[in-house]
Each structure stands twice: as C-alpha cells, then as structure tokens.
C-alpha atoms as a printed R data frame, in Angstrom:
   type eleno elety resid chain resno       x       y       z
1  ATOM     1    CA   MET     A     1  -4.710   7.200   9.609
2  ATOM     2    CA   LYS     A     2  -2.686   3.558  10.567
3  ATOM     3    CA   ALA     A     3  -1.317   0.310   8.941
4  ATOM     4    CA   VAL     A     4  -1.234  -2.234  10.907
5  ATOM     5    CA   TRP     A     5  -0.264  -5.945  10.563
6  ATOM     6    CA   ASN     A     6   0.954  -8.675  13.230
7  ATOM     7    CA   GLY     A     7   1.304  -6.437  15.845
8  ATOM     8    CA   VAL     A     8   3.179  -3.803  13.531
9  ATOM     9    CA   THR     A     9   2.542  -0.571  12.165
10 ATOM    10    CA   LEU     A    10   3.381  -0.717   8.906
11 ATOM    11    CA   ALA     A    11   2.751   3.162   8.262
12 ATOM    12    CA   GLU     A    12   0.959   5.951  10.032
13 ATOM    13    CA   SER     A    13  -0.227   9.593   8.583
14 ATOM    14    CA   GLY     A    14  -2.499  12.099   8.449
15 ATOM    15    CA   ASP     A    15  -2.532  12.601   4.650
16 ATOM    16    CA   THR     A    16  -4.152   9.735   3.418
17 ATOM    17    CA   VAL     A    17  -6.045   9.793  -0.343
18 ATOM    18    CA   VAL     A    18  -8.478   7.748  -0.529
19 ATOM    19    CA   VAL     A    19  -9.351   5.888  -3.694
20 ATOM    20    CA   GLU     A    20 -12.394   3.217  -3.820
21 ATOM    21    CA   GLY     A    21 -12.402   3.034   0.123
22 ATOM    22    CA   ASN     A    22  -8.982   2.232   0.124
23 ATOM    23    CA   HIS     A    23  -6.239   4.280   1.964
24 ATOM    24    CA   TYR     A    24  -3.343   5.788   0.169
25 ATOM    25    CA   PHE     A    25  -0.225   6.761   2.663
26 ATOM    26    CA   PRO     A    26   2.221   9.144   1.675
27 ATOM    27    CA   ALA     A    27   5.830   6.385   0.683
28 ATOM    28    CA   GLU     A    28   7.731   8.846   3.282
29 ATOM    29    CA   SER     A    29   4.880   6.893   6.240
30 ATOM    30    CA   LEU     A    30   5.567   3.349   4.677
31 ATOM    31    CA   LYS     A    31   8.206   1.720   7.107
32 ATOM    32    CA   LYS     A    32  10.157  -0.451   4.193
33 ATOM    33    CA   GLU     A    33  11.956  -2.203   6.604
34 ATOM    34    CA   TYR     A    34   8.613  -4.385   6.738
35 ATOM    35    CA   THR     A    35   8.246  -4.686   2.845
36 ATOM    36    CA   THR     A    36  10.003  -6.860   0.410
37 ATOM    37    CA   PHE     A    37   9.810  -7.452  -3.678
38 ATOM    38    CA   SER     A    38   6.569  -8.987  -5.258
39 ATOM    39    CA   ASN     A    39   6.581 -10.171  -9.364
40 ATOM    40    CA   HIS     A    40   2.649  -9.286  -8.593
41 ATOM    41    CA   ARG     A    41   0.880  -7.338 -10.720
42 ATOM    42    CA   SER     A    42  -2.592  -6.277 -11.362
43 ATOM    43    CA   GLY     A    43  -4.663  -3.822 -14.087
44 ATOM    44    CA   CYS     A    44  -7.320  -0.700 -13.822
45 ATOM    45    CA   PRO     A    45  -8.487   1.059 -16.919
46 ATOM    46    CA   TRP     A    46  -9.021   4.492 -15.152
47 ATOM    47    CA   LYS     A    47  -5.748   3.886 -12.480
48 ATOM    48    CA   GLY     A    48  -3.074   1.478 -14.687
49 ATOM    49    CA   GLN     A    49  -0.799  -0.511 -13.328
50 ATOM    50    CA   ALA     A    50  -0.845  -1.777 -10.166
51 ATOM    51    CA   GLN     A    51   2.658  -3.366  -8.420
52 ATOM    52    CA   TYR     A    52   3.158  -5.104  -5.090
53 ATOM    53    CA   LEU     A    53   5.071  -5.918  -2.498
54 ATOM    54    CA   SER     A    54   4.920  -8.210   0.464
55 ATOM    55    CA   LEU     A    55   5.299  -7.878   3.870
56 ATOM    56    CA   PHE     A    56   7.490  -9.776   6.243
57 ATOM    57    CA   VAL     A    57   6.763  -9.060   9.966
58 ATOM    58    CA   ASN     A    58   7.852 -11.080  12.423
59 ATOM    59    CA   GLY     A    59   8.746 -13.977  11.017
60 ATOM    60    CA   GLU     A    60   5.593 -14.092   9.083
61 ATOM    61    CA   MET     A    61   5.521 -13.294   5.163
62 ATOM    62    CA   ASN     A    62   2.044 -11.946   3.996
63 ATOM    63    CA   PRO     A    63   2.351 -11.836   0.481
64 ATOM    64    CA   ASP     A    64   1.401  -9.214  -2.298
65 ATOM    65    CA   ALA     A    65  -0.660  -6.767   0.896
66 ATOM    66    CA   VAL     A    66   0.524  -3.341  -0.694
67 ATOM    67    CA   TRP     A    67  -0.095  -1.766  -3.479
68 ATOM    68    CA   TYR     A    68   0.864   1.235  -5.471
69 ATOM    69    CA   TYR     A    69   0.911   2.630  -8.522
70 ATOM    70    CA   ALA     A    70   4.618   4.262  -9.659
71 ATOM    71    CA   ASP     A    71   3.060   5.904 -13.110
72 ATOM    72    CA   PRO     A    72  -0.585   6.410 -12.523
73 ATOM    73    CA   LEU     A    73  -3.184   7.615 -15.536
74 ATOM    74    CA   PRO     A    74  -3.985  10.725 -15.379
75 ATOM    75    CA   ALA     A    75  -7.336  10.639 -13.640
76 ATOM    76    CA   ALA     A    76  -5.266   8.810 -10.567
77 ATOM    77    CA   ALA     A    77  -2.758  11.497 -10.453
78 ATOM    78    CA   GLU     A    78  -3.222  12.040  -6.761
79 ATOM    79    CA   ILE     A    79  -1.884   8.032  -5.529
80 ATOM    80    CA   LYS     A    80   1.144   8.402  -7.339
81 ATOM    81    CA   GLY     A    81   3.889   7.122  -4.757
82 ATOM    82    CA   ARG     A    82   0.987   6.186  -1.992
83 ATOM    83    CA   TYR     A    83   0.782   2.976  -0.558
84 ATOM    84    CA   ALA     A    84  -2.444   0.747   0.380
85 ATOM    85    CA   PHE     A    85  -2.755  -2.033   2.008
86 ATOM    86    CA   TRP     A    86  -4.956  -5.316   1.902
87 ATOM    87    CA   LYS     A    87  -4.736  -9.025   2.766
88 ATOM    88    CA   GLY     A    88  -5.269  -8.631   6.795
89 ATOM    89    CA   VAL     A    89  -3.804  -5.466   6.713
90 ATOM    90    CA   LYS     A    90  -5.920  -3.236   9.176
91 ATOM    91    CA   VAL     A    91  -6.178   0.356   8.302
92 ATOM    92    CA   SER     A    92  -8.100   2.071  10.844
93 ATOM    93    CA   GLU     A    93  -7.851   5.758  12.638
C-alpha cells in the first residue's frame, strides 16, 4: 500500500493493519521529512487518544492529515506506533 499526497509518496508498505477501513502503516515506512507538529488530539472509546501530525509537501500544508495512537487501549494494540492518513491523502495499492 502507498499513501500519496501532493505528488509525494508519504508511506509505502506491504504490512499495513486495516482498522475501520483505514490502513495503518508501520512507523518505519513514514517519510517523516514531510511531517510537522500538530496540537490536535481526538478520542475513541475503544482505541484511545489519537495524536496528529500535519503534512508539508511541495510548499503546501495539510493540517492534521496523519494520525496515530502512541498508547492505544488493549483492544487496538495492533495499531500501536502505526500511522493512518486522511484529508485528501490517497491510500491505494
């Protein structure tokens, strides 16, 4: 699977975990040079608290487009340290 935004591959891996239709990529597949800080947080009753990153690619910002669970609840342990995408990031094979 690949995550692409603004013409750049942000992550690529054959080892994604799919939860609620979202592909969670392993940490080592994320190209962190395209990510930047975000204060945004959200909560899920069975996954826990999500933290976000923003993207900065080719001079364009995509706020809060990446999320992850640094310390997920036990029911979501399989996505610990993995990253998922939204806000126009295309995830495909």
